[in-house]
C-alpha positions, 0 to 999 in steps of 0.5 A, spaced: 015 564 530 011 561 536 012 563 544 017 557 545 022 558 540 022 566 542 024 564 549 029 559 547 032 564 542 032 569 548 035 564 553 040 563 548 042 570 547 041 572 554 049 572 556 051 576 550 045 581 552 047 582 559 054 583 557 051 588 552 054 584 545 047 584 542 046 590 538 041 593 534 034 590 532 036 584 536 037 588 543 030 591 542 027 585 541 030 582 547 028 588 551 021 588 549 021 580 550 024 580 557 019 586 559 013 582 556 014 574 557 013 572 564 017 565 563 023 569 561 022 574 567 022 567 572 028 565 568 032 571 569 030 571 577 033 564 577 039 566 574 040 572 578 040 568 584 045 563 582 051 564 586 058 565 582 062 559 585 069 562 588 072 556 586 071 557 579 073 564 579 080 562 583 081 557 577 080 562 572 085 567 575 090 562 576 090 560 569 091 567 567 097 568 571 100 562 568 099 564 561 102 570 562 108 567 566 109 562 560 108 568 555 113 572 559 118 566 559 118 565 551 119 573 550 125 573 555 127 566 552 127 569 545 130 575 547 136 571 550 137 567 543 137 573 539 142 576 543 146 569 544 146 568 536 148 575 535 155 574 539 
């Protein structure tokens, strides 16, 4: 595997690596590659400098609240229908 292929694999797995979802040999390889590759170190610095968009986090929060409300509505509706059916 050449250097470009290694960097491409590292960049593809980087988000999982940061969330600590990569295990075993892959995690060890990524730690070694990150320490030795100047190209990937520059990419890491650039990714860390990007601000997290506040709008996106608000939209995700809103979607989670709406989904929770819909689940609660269906749960209450199923209870109501069960009680109504038994009467």
